[in-house]
Gaussian input, Z-matrix of N, CA and C with variables (Angstrom, degrees):
# hf/3-21g

backbone

0 1
 N
 C     1     B1
 C     2     B2     1     A1
 N     3     B3     2     A2     1     D1
 C     4     B4     3     A3     2     D2
 C     5     B5     4     A4     3     D3
 N     6     B6     5     A5     4     D4
 C     7     B7     6     A6     5     D5
 C     8     B8     7     A7     6     D6
 N     9     B9     8     A8     7     D7
 C    10    B10     9     A9     8     D8
 C    11    B11    10    A10     9     D9
 N    12    B12    11    A11    10    D10
 C    13    B13    12    A12    11    D11
 C    14    B14    13    A13    12    D12
 N    15    B15    14    A14    13    D13
 C    16    B16    15    A15    14    D14
 C    17    B17    16    A16    15    D15
 N    18    B18    17    A17    16    D16
 C    19    B19    18    A18    17    D17
 C    20    B20    19    A19    18    D18
 N    21    B21    20    A20    19    D19
 C    22    B22    21    A21    20    D20
 C    23    B23    22    A22    21    D21
 N    24    B24    23    A23    22    D22
 C    25    B25    24    A24    23    D23
 C    26    B26    25    A25    24    D24
 N    27    B27    26    A26    25    D25
 C    28    B28    27    A27    26    D26
 C    29    B29    28    A28    27    D27
 N    30    B30    29    A29    28    D28
 C    31    B31    30    A30    29    D29
 C    32    B32    31    A31    30    D30
 N    33    B33    32    A32    31    D31
 C    34    B34    33    A33    32    D32
 C    35    B35    34    A34    33    D33
 N    36    B36    35    A35    34    D34
 C    37    B37    36    A36    35    D35
 C    38    B38    37    A37    36    D36
 N    39    B39    38    A38    37    D37
 C    40    B40    39    A39    38    D38
 C    41    B41    40    A40    39    D39
 N    42    B42    41    A41    40    D40
 C    43    B43    42    A42    41    D41
 C    44    B44    43    A43    42    D42
 N    45    B45    44    A44    43    D43
 C    46    B46    45    A45    44    D44
 C    47    B47    46    A46    45    D45
 N    48    B48    47    A47    46    D46
 C    49    B49    48    A48    47    D47
 C    50    B50    49    A49    48    D48
 N    51    B51    50    A50    49    D49
 C    52    B52    51    A51    50    D50
 C    53    B53    52    A52    51    D51
 N    54    B54    53    A53    52    D52
 C    55    B55    54    A54    53    D53
 C    56    B56    55    A55    54    D54
 N    57    B57    56    A56    55    D55
 C    58    B58    57    A57    56    D56
 C    59    B59    58    A58    57    D57
 N    60    B60    59    A59    58    D58
 C    61    B61    60    A60    59    D59
 C    62    B62    61    A61    60    D60
 N    63    B63    62    A62    61    D61
 C    64    B64    63    A63    62    D62
 C    65    B65    64    A64    63    D63
 N    66    B66    65    A65    64    D64
 C    67    B67    66    A66    65    D65
 C    68    B68    67    A67    66    D66
 N    69    B69    68    A68    67    D67
 C    70    B70    69    A69    68    D68
 C    71    B71    70    A70    69    D69
 N    72    B72    71    A71    70    D70
 C    73    B73    72    A72    71    D71
 C    74    B74    73    A73    72    D72
 N    75    B75    74    A74    73    D73
 C    76    B76    75    A75    74    D74
 C    77    B77    76    A76    75    D75
 N    78    B78    77    A77    76    D76
 C    79    B79    78    A78    77    D77
 C    80    B80    79    A79    78    D78
 N    81    B81    80    A80    79    D79
 C    82    B82    81    A81    80    D80
 C    83    B83    82    A82    81    D81
 N    84    B84    83    A83    82    D82
 C    85    B85    84    A84    83    D83
 C    86    B86    85    A85    84    D84
 N    87    B87    86    A86    85    D85
 C    88    B88    87    A87    86    D86
 C    89    B89    88    A88    87    D87
 N    90    B90    89    A89    88    D88
 C    91    B91    90    A90    89    D89
 C    92    B92    91    A91    90    D90
 N    93    B93    92    A92    91    D91
 C    94    B94    93    A93    92    D92
 C    95    B95    94    A94    93    D93
 N    96    B96    95    A95    94    D94
 C    97    B97    96    A96    95    D95
 C    98    B98    97    A97    96    D96
 N    99    B99    98    A98    97    D97
 C   100   B100    99    A99    98    D98
 C   101   B101   100   A100    99    D99
 N   102   B102   101   A101   100   D100
 C   103   B103   102   A102   101   D101
 C   104   B104   103   A103   102   D102
 N   105   B105   104   A104   103   D103
 C   106   B106   105   A105   104   D104
 C   107   B107   106   A106   105   D105
 N   108   B108   107   A107   106   D106
 C   109   B109   108   A108   107   D107
 C   110   B110   109   A109   108   D108
 N   111   B111   110   A110   109   D109
 C   112   B112   111   A111   110   D110
 C   113   B113   112   A112   111   D111
 N   114   B114   113   A113   112   D112
 C   115   B115   114   A114   113   D113
 C   116   B116   115   A115   114   D114
 N   117   B117   116   A116   115   D115
 C   118   B118   117   A117   116   D116
 C   119   B119   118   A118   117   D117
 N   120   B120   119   A119   118   D118
 C   121   B121   120   A120   119   D119
 C   122   B122   121   A121   120   D120
 N   123   B123   122   A122   121   D121
 C   124   B124   123   A123   122   D122
 C   125   B125   124   A124   123   D123
 N   126   B126   125   A125   124   D124
 C   127   B127   126   A126   125   D125
 C   128   B128   127   A127   126   D126
 N   129   B129   128   A128   127   D127
 C   130   B130   129   A129   128   D128
 C   131   B131   130   A130   129   D129
 N   132   B132   131   A131   130   D130
 C   133   B133   132   A132   131   D131
 C   134   B134   133   A133   132   D132
 N   135   B135   134   A134   133   D133
 C   136   B136   135   A135   134   D134
 C   137   B137   136   A136   135   D135
 N   138   B138   137   A137   136   D136
 C   139   B139   138   A138   137   D137
 C   140   B140   139   A139   138   D138
 N   141   B141   140   A140   139   D139
 C   142   B142   141   A141   140   D140
 C   143   B143   142   A142   141   D141
 N   144   B144   143   A143   142   D142
 C   145   B145   144   A144   143   D143
 C   146   B146   145   A145   144   D144
 N   147   B147   146   A146   145   D145
 C   148   B148   147   A147   146   D146
 C   149   B149   148   A148   147   D147
 N   150   B150   149   A149   148   D148
 C   151   B151   150   A150   149   D149
 C   152   B152   151   A151   150   D150
 N   153   B153   152   A152   151   D151
 C   154   B154   153   A153   152   D152
 C   155   B155   154   A154   153   D153
 N   156   B156   155   A155   154   D154
 C   157   B157   156   A156   155   D155
 C   158   B158   157   A157   156   D156
 N   159   B159   158   A158   157   D157
 C   160   B160   159   A159   158   D158
 C   161   B161   160   A160   159   D159
 N   162   B162   161   A161   160   D160
 C   163   B163   162   A162   161   D161
 C   164   B164   163   A163   162   D162
 N   165   B165   164   A164   163   D163
 C   166   B166   165   A165   164   D164
 C   167   B167   166   A166   165   D165
 N   168   B168   167   A167   166   D166
 C   169   B169   168   A168   167   D167
 C   170   B170   169   A169   168   D168
 N   171   B171   170   A170   169   D169
 C   172   B172   171   A171   170   D170
 C   173   B173   172   A172   171   D171
 N   174   B174   173   A173   172   D172
 C   175   B175   174   A174   173   D173
 C   176   B176   175   A175   174   D174
 N   177   B177   176   A176   175   D175
 C   178   B178   177   A177   176   D176
 C   179   B179   178   A178   177   D177
 N   180   B180   179   A179   178   D178
 C   181   B181   180   A180   179   D179
 C   182   B182   181   A181   180   D180
 N   183   B183   182   A182   181   D181
 C   184   B184   183   A183   182   D182
 C   185   B185   184   A184   183   D183
 N   186   B186   185   A185   184   D184
 C   187   B187   186   A186   185   D185
 C   188   B188   187   A187   186   D186
 N   189   B189   188   A188   187   D187
 C   190   B190   189   A189   188   D188
 C   191   B191   190   A190   189   D189
 N   192   B192   191   A191   190   D190
 C   193   B193   192   A192   191   D191
 C   194   B194   193   A193   192   D192
 N   195   B195   194   A194   193   D193
 C   196   B196   195   A195   194   D194
 C   197   B197   196   A196   195   D195
 N   198   B198   197   A197   196   D196
 C   199   B199   198   A198   197   D197
 C   200   B200   199   A199   198   D198
 N   201   B201   200   A200   199   D199
 C   202   B202   201   A201   200   D200
 C   203   B203   202   A202   201   D201
 N   204   B204   203   A203   202   D202
 C   205   B205   204   A204   203   D203
 C   206   B206   205   A205   204   D204
 N   207   B207   206   A206   205   D205
 C   208   B208   207   A207   206   D206
 C   209   B209   208   A208   207   D207
 N   210   B210   209   A209   208   D208
 C   211   B211   210   A210   209   D209
 C   212   B212   211   A211   210   D210
 N   213   B213   212   A212   211   D211
 C   214   B214   213   A213   212   D212
 C   215   B215   214   A214   213   D213
 N   216   B216   215   A215   214   D214
 C   217   B217   216   A216   215   D215
 C   218   B218   217   A217   216   D216
 N   219   B219   218   A218   217   D217
 C   220   B220   219   A219   218   D218
 C   221   B221   220   A220   219   D219
 N   222   B222   221   A221   220   D220
 C   223   B223   222   A222   221   D221
 C   224   B224   223   A223   222   D222
 N   225   B225   224   A224   223   D223
 C   226   B226   225   A225   224   D224
 C   227   B227   226   A226   225   D225
 N   228   B228   227   A227   226   D226
 C   229   B229   228   A228   227   D227
 C   230   B230   229   A229   228   D228
 N   231   B231   230   A230   229   D229
 C   232   B232   231   A231   230   D230
 C   233   B233   232   A232   231   D231
 N   234   B234   233   A233   232   D232
 C   235   B235   234   A234   233   D233
 C   236   B236   235   A235   234   D234
 N   237   B237   236   A236   235   D235
 C   238   B238   237   A237   236   D236
 C   239   B239   238   A238   237   D237
 N   240   B240   239   A239   238   D238
 C   241   B241   240   A240   239   D239
 C   242   B242   241   A241   240   D240
 N   243   B243   242   A242   241   D241
 C   244   B244   243   A243   242   D242
 C   245   B245   244   A244   243   D243
 N   246   B246   245   A245   244   D244
 C   247   B247   246   A246   245   D245
 C   248   B248   247   A247   246   D246
 N   249   B249   248   A248   247   D247
 C   250   B250   249   A249   248   D248
 C   251   B251   250   A250   249   D249
 N   252   B252   251   A251   250   D250
 C   253   B253   252   A252   251   D251
 C   254   B254   253   A253   252   D252
 N   255   B255   254   A254   253   D253
 C   256   B256   255   A255   254   D254
 C   257   B257   256   A256   255   D255
 N   258   B258   257   A257   256   D256
 C   259   B259   258   A258   257   D257
 C   260   B260   259   A259   258   D258
 N   261   B261   260   A260   259   D259
 C   262   B262   261   A261   260   D260
 C   263   B263   262   A262   261   D261
 N   264   B264   263   A263   262   D262
 C   265   B265   264   A264   263   D263
 C   266   B266   265   A265   264   D264
 N   267   B267   266   A266   265   D265
 C   268   B268   267   A267   266   D266
 C   269   B269   268   A268   267   D267
 N   270   B270   269   A269   268   D268
 C   271   B271   270   A270   269   D269
 C   272   B272   271   A271   270   D270
 N   273   B273   272   A272   271   D271
 C   274   B274   273   A273   272   D272
 C   275   B275   274   A274   273   D273
 N   276   B276   275   A275   274   D274
 C   277   B277   276   A276   275   D275
 C   278   B278   277   A277   276   D276
 N   279   B279   278   A278   277   D277
 C   280   B280   279   A279   278   D278
 C   281   B281   280   A280   279   D279
 N   282   B282   281   A281   280   D280
 C   283   B283   282   A282   281   D281
 C   284   B284   283   A283   282   D282
 N   285   B285   284   A284   283   D283
 C   286   B286   285   A285   284   D284
 C   287   B287   286   A286   285   D285
 N   288   B288   287   A287   286   D286
 C   289   B289   288   A288   287   D287
 C   290   B290   289   A289   288   D288
 N   291   B291   290   A290   289   D289
 C   292   B292   291   A291   290   D290
 C   293   B293   292   A292   291   D291
 N   294   B294   293   A293   292   D292
 C   295   B295   294   A294   293   D293
 C   296   B296   295   A295   294   D294
 N   297   B297   296   A296   295   D295
 C   298   B298   297   A297   296   D296
 C   299   B299   298   A298   297   D297
 N   300   B300   299   A299   298   D298
 C   301   B301   300   A300   299   D299
 C   302   B302   301   A301   300   D300
 N   303   B303   302   A302   301   D301
 C   304   B304   303   A303   302   D302
 C   305   B305   304   A304   303   D303
 N   306   B306   305   A305   304   D304
 C   307   B307   306   A306   305   D305
 C   308   B308   307   A307   306   D306
 N   309   B309   308   A308   307   D307
 C   310   B310   309   A309   308   D308
 C   311   B311   310   A310   309   D309
 N   312   B312   311   A311   310   D310
 C   313   B313   312   A312   311   D311
 C   314   B314   313   A313   312   D312
 N   315   B315   314   A314   313   D313
 C   316   B316   315   A315   314   D314
 C   317   B317   316   A316   315   D315
 N   318   B318   317   A317   316   D316
 C   319   B319   318   A318   317   D317
 C   320   B320   319   A319   318   D318
 N   321   B321   320   A320   319   D319
 C   322   B322   321   A321   320   D320
 C   323   B323   322   A322   321   D321
 N   324   B324   323   A323   322   D322
 C   325   B325   324   A324   323   D323
 C   326   B326   325   A325   324   D324
 N   327   B327   326   A326   325   D325
 C   328   B328   327   A327   326   D326
 C   329   B329   328   A328   327   D327

   B1=1.4487
   B2=1.5273
   B3=1.3155
   B4=1.4499
   B5=1.5176
   B6=1.3227
   B7=1.4592
   B8=1.5126
   B9=1.3215
   B10=1.4548
   B11=1.5136
   B12=1.3247
   B13=1.4692
   B14=1.5266
   B15=1.3183
   B16=1.4673
   B17=1.5109
   B18=1.3145
   B19=1.4598
   B20=1.5267
   B21=1.3333
   B22=1.4630
   B23=1.5233
   B24=1.3480
   B25=1.4666
   B26=1.5245
   B27=1.3250
   B28=1.4648
   B29=1.5194
   B30=1.3222
   B31=1.4577
   B32=1.5154
   B33=1.3147
   B34=1.4603
   B35=1.5256
   B36=1.3327
   B37=1.4687
   B38=1.5225
   B39=1.3231
   B40=1.4647
   B41=1.5237
   B42=1.3131
   B43=1.4557
   B44=1.5257
   B45=1.3352
   B46=1.4619
   B47=1.5231
   B48=1.3141
   B49=1.4642
   B50=1.5277
   B51=1.3368
   B52=1.4619
   B53=1.5223
   B54=1.3235
   B55=1.4556
   B56=1.5255
   B57=1.3191
   B58=1.4621
   B59=1.5187
   B60=1.3333
   B61=1.4537
   B62=1.5190
   B63=1.3272
   B64=1.4547
   B65=1.5325
   B66=1.3288
   B67=1.4637
   B68=1.5257
   B69=1.3178
   B70=1.4596
   B71=1.5181
   B72=1.3343
   B73=1.4644
   B74=1.5210
   B75=1.3313
   B76=1.4557
   B77=1.5306
   B78=1.3389
   B79=1.4659
   B80=1.5266
   B81=1.3250
   B82=1.4619
   B83=1.5250
   B84=1.3199
   B85=1.4610
   B86=1.5182
   B87=1.3238
   B88=1.4709
   B89=1.5271
   B90=1.3527
   B91=1.4603
   B92=1.5120
   B93=1.3263
   B94=1.4721
   B95=1.5298
   B96=1.3351
   B97=1.4667
   B98=1.5186
   B99=1.3569
   B100=1.4667
   B101=1.5267
   B102=1.3396
   B103=1.4528
   B104=1.5070
   B105=1.3295
   B106=1.4656
   B107=1.5155
   B108=1.3392
   B109=1.4687
   B110=1.5160
   B111=1.3325
   B112=1.4688
   B113=1.5338
   B114=1.3296
   B115=1.4641
   B116=1.5191
   B117=1.3182
   B118=1.4650
   B119=1.5187
   B120=1.3173
   B121=1.4606
   B122=1.5265
   B123=1.3149
   B124=1.4630
   B125=1.5281
   B126=1.3349
   B127=1.4618
   B128=1.5189
   B129=1.3270
   B130=1.4620
   B131=1.5227
   B132=1.3061
   B133=1.4572
   B134=1.5184
   B135=1.3071
   B136=1.4544
   B137=1.5208
   B138=1.3176
   B139=1.4672
   B140=1.5166
   B141=1.3220
   B142=1.4592
   B143=1.5248
   B144=1.3143
   B145=1.4555
   B146=1.5169
   B147=1.3022
   B148=1.4504
   B149=1.5224
   B150=1.3303
   B151=1.4612
   B152=1.5205
   B153=1.3282
   B154=1.4623
   B155=1.5257
   B156=1.3395
   B157=1.4592
   B158=1.5178
   B159=1.3382
   B160=1.4603
   B161=1.5217
   B162=1.3472
   B163=1.4709
   B164=1.5160
   B165=1.3178
   B166=1.4681
   B167=1.5208
   B168=1.3302
   B169=1.4632
   B170=1.5300
   B171=1.3285
   B172=1.4596
   B173=1.5196
   B174=1.3403
   B175=1.4628
   B176=1.5204
   B177=1.3219
   B178=1.4590
   B179=1.5277
   B180=1.3270
   B181=1.4613
   B182=1.5263
   B183=1.3177
   B184=1.4721
   B185=1.5143
   B186=1.3343
   B187=1.4624
   B188=1.5193
   B189=1.3344
   B190=1.4588
   B191=1.5198
   B192=1.3161
   B193=1.4626
   B194=1.5191
   B195=1.3284
   B196=1.4669
   B197=1.5292
   B198=1.3144
   B199=1.4592
   B200=1.5215
   B201=1.3245
   B202=1.4521
   B203=1.5188
   B204=1.3093
   B205=1.4640
   B206=1.5283
   B207=1.3056
   B208=1.4543
   B209=1.5221
   B210=1.3090
   B211=1.4568
   B212=1.5324
   B213=1.3093
   B214=1.4668
   B215=1.5323
   B216=1.3233
   B217=1.4643
   B218=1.5289
   B219=1.3185
   B220=1.4754
   B221=1.5204
   B222=1.3103
   B223=1.4651
   B224=1.5263
   B225=1.3202
   B226=1.4571
   B227=1.5269
   B228=1.3272
   B229=1.4653
   B230=1.5253
   B231=1.2986
   B232=1.4611
   B233=1.5235
   B234=1.3179
   B235=1.4566
   B236=1.5245
   B237=1.3215
   B238=1.4565
   B239=1.5283
   B240=1.3204
   B241=1.4645
   B242=1.5217
   B243=1.3300
   B244=1.4590
   B245=1.5302
   B246=1.3200
   B247=1.4691
   B248=1.5294
   B249=1.3191
   B250=1.4742
   B251=1.5328
   B252=1.3210
   B253=1.4616
   B254=1.5146
   B255=1.3353
   B256=1.4683
   B257=1.5225
   B258=1.3315
   B259=1.4670
   B260=1.5219
   B261=1.3318
   B262=1.4704
   B263=1.5304
   B264=1.3182
   B265=1.4637
   B266=1.5272
   B267=1.3160
   B268=1.4649
   B269=1.5224
   B270=1.3481
   B271=1.4609
   B272=1.5161
   B273=1.3232
   B274=1.4639
   B275=1.5305
   B276=1.3367
   B277=1.4724
   B278=1.5179
   B279=1.3287
   B280=1.4627
   B281=1.5223
   B282=1.3277
   B283=1.4662
   B284=1.5230
   B285=1.3199
   B286=1.4579
   B287=1.5186
   B288=1.3115
   B289=1.4500
   B290=1.5348
   B291=1.3468
   B292=1.4645
   B293=1.5271
   B294=1.3233
   B295=1.4602
   B296=1.5194
   B297=1.3217
   B298=1.4613
   B299=1.5216
   B300=1.3278
   B301=1.4601
   B302=1.5219
   B303=1.3234
   B304=1.4570
   B305=1.5228
   B306=1.3306
   B307=1.4515
   B308=1.5300
   B309=1.3141
   B310=1.4573
   B311=1.5283
   B312=1.3304
   B313=1.4602
   B314=1.5150
   B315=1.3256
   B316=1.4576
   B317=1.5222
   B318=1.3194
   B319=1.4686
   B320=1.5199
   B321=1.3449
   B322=1.4559
   B323=1.5239
   B324=1.3197
   B325=1.4636
   B326=1.5181
   B327=1.2920
   B328=1.4845
   B329=1.4941
   A1=111.30
   A2=119.46
   A3=120.49
   A4=112.49
   A5=118.27
   A6=122.16
   A7=109.32
   A8=114.60
   A9=119.80
   A10=108.46
   A11=117.17
   A12=120.94
   A13=114.24
   A14=117.42
   A15=119.01
   A16=111.53
   A17=116.86
   A18=120.70
   A19=110.13
   A20=116.81
   A21=120.89
   A22=112.90
   A23=117.12
   A24=120.90
   A25=113.64
   A26=117.81
   A27=119.32
   A28=113.87
   A29=118.32
   A30=121.51
   A31=113.96
   A32=114.69
   A33=121.34
   A34=111.95
   A35=116.90
   A36=122.46
   A37=108.86
   A38=114.99
   A39=120.19
   A40=108.57
   A41=117.18
   A42=122.29
   A43=109.81
   A44=116.05
   A45=122.03
   A46=108.28
   A47=116.21
   A48=122.14
   A49=108.55
   A50=116.29
   A51=122.60
   A52=108.14
   A53=116.81
   A54=122.96
   A55=108.23
   A56=117.02
   A57=120.02
   A58=109.47
   A59=113.75
   A60=120.67
   A61=106.18
   A62=118.55
   A63=127.72
   A64=111.25
   A65=114.98
   A66=119.66
   A67=109.35
   A68=115.85
   A69=120.69
   A70=113.87
   A71=116.97
   A72=120.13
   A73=109.64
   A74=116.47
   A75=121.98
   A76=107.78
   A77=116.01
   A78=122.19
   A79=108.67
   A80=115.97
   A81=121.90
   A82=108.56
   A83=116.20
   A84=122.10
   A85=106.69
   A86=115.36
   A87=121.60
   A88=111.26
   A89=115.86
   A90=121.56
   A91=116.02
   A92=118.09
   A93=121.64
   A94=109.48
   A95=116.76
   A96=121.12
   A97=110.29
   A98=115.43
   A99=119.72
   A100=113.23
   A101=118.29
   A102=119.15
   A103=111.96
   A104=114.37
   A105=122.85
   A106=107.58
   A107=116.44
   A108=120.36
   A109=110.54
   A110=116.49
   A111=128.62
   A112=110.38
   A113=115.78
   A114=119.40
   A115=111.14
   A116=115.53
   A117=122.28
   A118=105.56
   A119=116.12
   A120=122.01
   A121=109.58
   A122=116.48
   A123=121.73
   A124=107.97
   A125=116.29
   A126=122.53
   A127=111.05
   A128=116.51
   A129=121.12
   A130=108.04
   A131=115.09
   A132=119.60
   A133=108.61
   A134=116.43
   A135=122.45
   A136=108.59
   A137=116.65
   A138=120.78
   A139=112.83
   A140=118.34
   A141=120.83
   A142=112.88
   A143=118.37
   A144=122.07
   A145=112.24
   A146=115.88
   A147=122.26
   A148=107.86
   A149=116.98
   A150=121.20
   A151=109.64
   A152=115.32
   A153=122.29
   A154=107.78
   A155=115.82
   A156=121.40
   A157=108.71
   A158=115.79
   A159=122.12
   A160=109.03
   A161=116.25
   A162=122.72
   A163=109.01
   A164=115.11
   A165=120.12
   A166=106.63
   A167=115.74
   A168=119.98
   A169=110.45
   A170=115.62
   A171=121.40
   A172=113.57
   A173=117.17
   A174=121.56
   A175=110.06
   A176=115.91
   A177=120.99
   A178=109.56
   A179=115.62
   A180=122.01
   A181=108.77
   A182=116.38
   A183=121.60
   A184=109.33
   A185=115.15
   A186=121.99
   A187=109.15
   A188=116.15
   A189=120.59
   A190=109.00
   A191=114.86
   A192=121.79
   A193=107.17
   A194=117.35
   A195=119.03
   A196=108.95
   A197=116.16
   A198=120.56
   A199=111.30
   A200=114.95
   A201=120.68
   A202=109.04
   A203=115.62
   A204=121.35
   A205=108.30
   A206=115.62
   A207=121.69
   A208=110.22
   A209=117.15
   A210=123.12
   A211=107.69
   A212=117.37
   A213=121.93
   A214=113.58
   A215=118.61
   A216=120.66
   A217=109.83
   A218=116.76
   A219=121.41
   A220=112.63
   A221=117.58
   A222=120.53
   A223=110.74
   A224=117.44
   A225=120.75
   A226=111.74
   A227=116.54
   A228=121.81
   A229=112.73
   A230=118.31
   A231=122.13
   A232=113.28
   A233=117.99
   A234=120.91
   A235=113.71
   A236=117.91
   A237=120.74
   A238=109.07
   A239=116.94
   A240=121.38
   A241=112.84
   A242=117.98
   A243=120.14
   A244=109.87
   A245=116.45
   A246=120.13
   A247=110.97
   A248=117.04
   A249=121.25
   A250=108.42
   A251=117.04
   A252=121.89
   A253=112.50
   A254=116.57
   A255=120.39
   A256=109.86
   A257=116.88
   A258=119.69
   A259=111.14
   A260=116.86
   A261=120.60
   A262=110.29
   A263=117.52
   A264=121.56
   A265=112.49
   A266=117.48
   A267=120.99
   A268=113.16
   A269=117.41
   A270=121.22
   A271=113.39
   A272=117.64
   A273=120.91
   A274=113.00
   A275=118.14
   A276=120.59
   A277=111.45
   A278=116.99
   A279=121.61
   A280=110.70
   A281=115.50
   A282=121.19
   A283=108.12
   A284=115.76
   A285=122.07
   A286=109.44
   A287=115.67
   A288=121.48
   A289=106.81
   A290=118.41
   A291=120.24
   A292=114.80
   A293=118.35
   A294=119.82
   A295=111.82
   A296=115.88
   A297=121.99
   A298=106.40
   A299=116.60
   A300=120.68
   A301=108.55
   A302=116.25
   A303=123.12
   A304=107.34
   A305=116.88
   A306=122.49
   A307=109.52
   A308=115.42
   A309=122.52
   A310=108.32
   A311=117.12
   A312=120.98
   A313=109.70
   A314=116.52
   A315=123.01
   A316=109.40
   A317=116.71
   A318=120.67
   A319=109.87
   A320=116.01
   A321=120.05
   A322=109.85
   A323=116.05
   A324=120.70
   A325=108.91
   A326=115.83
   A327=121.06
   A328=111.44
   D1=-7.92
   D2=-179.20
   D3=-83.24
   D4=-4.89
   D5=178.55
   D6=-127.73
   D7=156.33
   D8=176.25
   D9=-132.75
   D10=-173.74
   D11=-168.55
   D12=-53.15
   D13=-56.59
   D14=-177.70
   D15=-64.66
   D16=-39.26
   D17=178.75
   D18=-61.46
   D19=-43.39
   D20=-179.43
   D21=-72.85
   D22=-47.04
   D23=-172.77
   D24=-77.99
   D25=-37.73
   D26=-174.11
   D27=-119.38
   D28=-10.33
   D29=176.63
   D30=80.16
   D31=177.03
   D32=-178.69
   D33=-105.00
   D34=-0.73
   D35=177.08
   D36=-131.03
   D37=156.65
   D38=-179.89
   D39=-144.75
   D40=139.32
   D41=178.82
   D42=-89.00
   D43=132.15
   D44=175.36
   D45=-123.49
   D46=150.32
   D47=-179.91
   D48=-97.64
   D49=126.52
   D50=179.48
   D51=-116.86
   D52=119.90
   D53=175.84
   D54=-120.09
   D55=155.47
   D56=175.45
   D57=-139.35
   D58=155.40
   D59=172.71
   D60=-121.86
   D61=113.07
   D62=-1.53
   D63=-75.21
   D64=160.49
   D65=178.82
   D66=-75.59
   D67=172.91
   D68=178.82
   D69=91.16
   D70=14.63
   D71=177.69
   D72=-81.39
   D73=142.43
   D74=177.21
   D75=-73.53
   D76=132.75
   D77=-179.43
   D78=-105.32
   D79=127.64
   D80=173.90
   D81=-121.80
   D82=139.68
   D83=175.09
   D84=-116.97
   D85=116.50
   D86=-176.72
   D87=49.99
   D88=40.78
   D89=175.73
   D90=85.48
   D91=0.24
   D92=-178.54
   D93=-108.08
   D94=127.98
   D95=179.62
   D96=-60.05
   D97=132.57
   D98=-178.19
   D99=-130.81
   D100=4.83
   D101=177.52
   D102=137.57
   D103=-164.83
   D104=-177.44
   D105=-132.38
   D106=141.92
   D107=-179.33
   D108=-70.88
   D109=144.86
   D110=-2.95
   D111=-72.40
   D112=142.25
   D113=-175.55
   D114=-145.98
   D115=143.31
   D116=170.41
   D117=-99.87
   D118=116.60
   D119=-173.45
   D120=-115.63
   D121=132.18
   D122=177.41
   D123=-89.70
   D124=121.65
   D125=-179.01
   D126=-112.48
   D127=145.51
   D128=172.72
   D129=-72.98
   D130=137.54
   D131=176.89
   D132=-80.63
   D133=132.14
   D134=174.39
   D135=-164.75
   D136=161.19
   D137=-172.27
   D138=-63.23
   D139=-35.44
   D140=-177.71
   D141=-93.69
   D142=2.48
   D143=178.91
   D144=66.41
   D145=-173.88
   D146=176.88
   D147=-120.75
   D148=152.81
   D149=-178.82
   D150=-91.98
   D151=125.34
   D152=178.37
   D153=-107.61
   D154=130.53
   D155=179.94
   D156=-122.66
   D157=134.88
   D158=177.37
   D159=-113.50
   D160=129.23
   D161=178.54
   D162=-126.70
   D163=135.34
   D164=172.68
   D165=-147.47
   D166=134.19
   D167=-179.06
   D168=-57.27
   D169=132.08
   D170=179.82
   D171=88.76
   D172=-0.28
   D173=-179.04
   D174=-128.63
   D175=152.79
   D176=177.42
   D177=-68.86
   D178=143.12
   D179=177.37
   D180=-72.28
   D181=136.61
   D182=177.32
   D183=-122.72
   D184=134.91
   D185=176.18
   D186=-124.51
   D187=146.37
   D188=176.82
   D189=-157.53
   D190=164.38
   D191=175.00
   D192=-120.86
   D193=120.48
   D194=175.67
   D195=-59.98
   D196=142.35
   D197=-179.81
   D198=-69.36
   D199=140.74
   D200=175.12
   D201=-111.35
   D202=153.55
   D203=175.97
   D204=-141.63
   D205=167.50
   D206=-178.00
   D207=-66.09
   D208=133.95
   D209=178.42
   D210=-86.11
   D211=105.36
   D212=-173.11
   D213=-62.43
   D214=-17.60
   D215=176.66
   D216=-61.50
   D217=-25.78
   D218=-179.85
   D219=-62.32
   D220=-20.91
   D221=179.64
   D222=-60.84
   D223=-24.88
   D224=177.52
   D225=-61.11
   D226=-19.71
   D227=179.57
   D228=-93.62
   D229=9.97
   D230=-172.29
   D231=-52.00
   D232=-35.39
   D233=-175.90
   D234=-99.29
   D235=7.46
   D236=179.75
   D237=-131.13
   D238=98.22
   D239=-176.66
   D240=-64.37
   D241=-30.43
   D242=177.85
   D243=-61.96
   D244=-49.28
   D245=-179.97
   D246=-65.49
   D247=-37.91
   D248=177.18
   D249=-59.87
   D250=-43.76
   D251=179.02
   D252=-63.16
   D253=-38.56
   D254=177.79
   D255=-63.54
   D256=-45.16
   D257=177.81
   D258=-61.06
   D259=-40.01
   D260=179.33
   D261=-65.37
   D262=-43.87
   D263=-178.04
   D264=-67.53
   D265=-34.85
   D266=-178.22
   D267=-86.72
   D268=-11.25
   D269=-177.73
   D270=89.76
   D271=-1.90
   D272=-176.06
   D273=-69.71
   D274=-8.25
   D275=174.94
   D276=-69.81
   D277=-13.07
   D278=-173.22
   D279=-118.63
   D280=159.02
   D281=174.12
   D282=-144.35
   D283=154.70
   D284=177.53
   D285=-90.56
   D286=151.55
   D287=174.08
   D288=-60.76
   D289=127.56
   D290=-174.33
   D291=-76.27
   D292=3.18
   D293=-177.87
   D294=-66.03
   D295=165.62
   D296=173.09
   D297=-85.05
   D298=128.96
   D299=179.53
   D300=-88.73
   D301=110.47
   D302=-179.25
   D303=-105.32
   D304=110.00
   D305=-174.29
   D306=-107.59
   D307=126.13
   D308=178.74
   D309=-91.86
   D310=118.36
   D311=178.42
   D312=-90.26
   D313=141.24
   D314=-178.39
   D315=-102.68
   D316=131.62
   D317=178.80
   D318=-62.78
   D319=141.36
   D320=177.50
   D321=-68.91
   D322=144.76
   D323=177.69
   D324=-81.30
   D325=137.17
   D326=-177.55
   D327=-87.42

């Protein structure tokens, strides 16, 4: 009873691919180091998404939030408000765009 359709079928986390030009940028998710580009990063699903920041020496820092959309698997819970609430609380009502995020870094001005 602690899980519902979206939580069971699609989970509460999702992996997204982060690439940068040039590669080798440090990836932070909500301020926590998570690797270097190119990187596959596991993000918590939630309505407001998570903030991803890319840092590379000699380049301007870039931050963005991957877009989230409604996870249609949640419709299976339409007649059970308890399960709908579980999906909402765990973030499983949402999903990230499955595209590869290709971020262009701009050289710092001297």
